[in-house]
C-alpha positions, 0 to 999 in steps of 0.5 A: 598839401591841400586836403581838397581839390576843385573836383571835390569842391564842385562834385561833393561839396557842391561849391560854387563860390570860389573860382577854379583859378583861386581854389588851389591857393585858397585850399592850400591856405585852408589846409595850412590853417587846419594843420595849425588847429589840429596840431599837425595830426593830418600832415602824414595823411588823412584818416583811413575812414572815408566818412572822416576824410569827407568831413575834413575835405568839406571843412577845407572847402568851407574854409576856402569859401570863407577865405575867398569871401574875406578877400572879396570884402577887402577888394570891394573896399570898406571906407574907413571914413578918413577922407572926404567931407562927409566921412561916410562909411560902408560898402563901396559899390563903385568908384570913378577916378575923374572927379572922384565919385564913390557910391555906397551900398544902401541898407536895402542892397545889403539885404538878407546877407547883411549878417554874413557880410558883416562878419566877413567885413569885420574879419577883413584885415583883423587876424584875430577876427579872421581866425575866430570866423574860420574856427566857427566855420570849421568846428561843426565839420571837425567835431568828433573827427578822430585819427586812425589811433582814435585821437580827436583831431582837435584835441590839444593834448599829446 
């Protein structure tokens, strides 16, 4: 069960990256990932404290956005440099089918978002890098969050 819905995403997280049609799928994946890193401490329900609930829901929203952006990075295609005479690599901005034409983004087009997209493109297709990026996304929101029993949700002990 996803810990956040699209209404929370729009009204409380103020998200605008993930389309409504994709949010249920991505929030479910984000919640599953969160269950893994919290050792299933949330599967029986969120803690009763409202502030804690919001932090967990915001973490799911942030993770959903990251998962969506990784999907977009994969969909936009990063050339592997395996085909073509010049073996160019980079972000593909357009493709044509006829007499094959591929356009790549210029450094100016990549602009200020280069670092963020660089991390997303690096994570695309690499499970380890994806998990690292998801952890970096969720950790600031989950640090200090505790269950109703007072156990930190990220605590690895019993």
